[in-house]
C-alpha angles and dihedrals in degrees: 000000000000118000093201120225114000126196118197120186120204087024099151095084149347122025094348093055093047093049091048091050091054094045096046096090090049097051129094085199129005118206115195126192135181137129099265111077094188095050091043092053091052092049091048092055091047094050094047087056088054092063111278106142091216133010124191122189116204113180112213136161103223091179089074123083095249099033100100094043090051090051092050090049091050091052092047090049090055091047091239120154118194124226098178122034117192107192097196105136113112145117142199135214127204121222142074121299090242094053105037116092107264091222090058092050092050091048088054091054091045094052102034097040118009098044091043091055092043094053093043093050092044096052101036098080091060092048091049092049090053090042091227136083147111131234115193113188117191109219125154143231081258086075092073099063141027114267116211111204090021093047099143095045093051091046092052091053091048086056092051092051093049095042093048095048091049091047090051089058093046092053097047111136093010097102091247115115123205122202129185116205114202111184123179124217106332133183101252135110090278097096094050093050091046093051089242102108097114096039129114096253094064095041099052125098115274100046103145132223112241095242097069090046091056091044091056092049095050094043090057097042096108095043103050123197127107116320120197111183116214131035092244092055092049090049090049093055093047092049091051090058092063102030119090109268092230089058092049091049091050093053092049091046092054092050092048094044089056090047096052098034092241116155 
């Protein structure tokens, strides 16, 4: 069954790329966006070969203040409605709040939170008018606890979890489905960009390959709700609900101190 027009942000690699690859045969039109125009063009050609009838690539920097609005304007200018929005674009940075460049931390909030809300709000009216649509927001298991030494990243993902769950309730019985994807540590380019590649979190057992994470997201697309790929990640979230919050925070702090080299 066709899902109509699908927009995937952060589609040039990682989870976004893998989700787009799986959705390509089910799209009437696939719209891909990311910062890198060259990489995006290559991905677009690859995904069209996988069966998408039409693939549009729209480079956009959603970490800038006007990035999401510019993307919405570009879609409107092309007369393109969106039936499935995959809000995947995001990044993290390891380090203390006092030491990390403020501009980097504000870019993180802009991309992980502000642009996600802007795109969701911009595309929802069309979905509601058609009484059908899907919003898939990529959060993280990090959204279920505070994260010392990655404080802003963890806080942005907590926002995405809360926002998505509330939105799911607001859109009940409208025909628009909201899904929250909460992966744990996954083998993508995330760790390298965050400065966490050699840290304990990404070297422990249970780090997932990106393929099964994308499979879980796509399998649940029509059902909505919160999707946590991997038994270990689901167990982790459940254990955090009963463990003292100070204990949870201490464990995360130790993992992140190792990761950033903090003493």
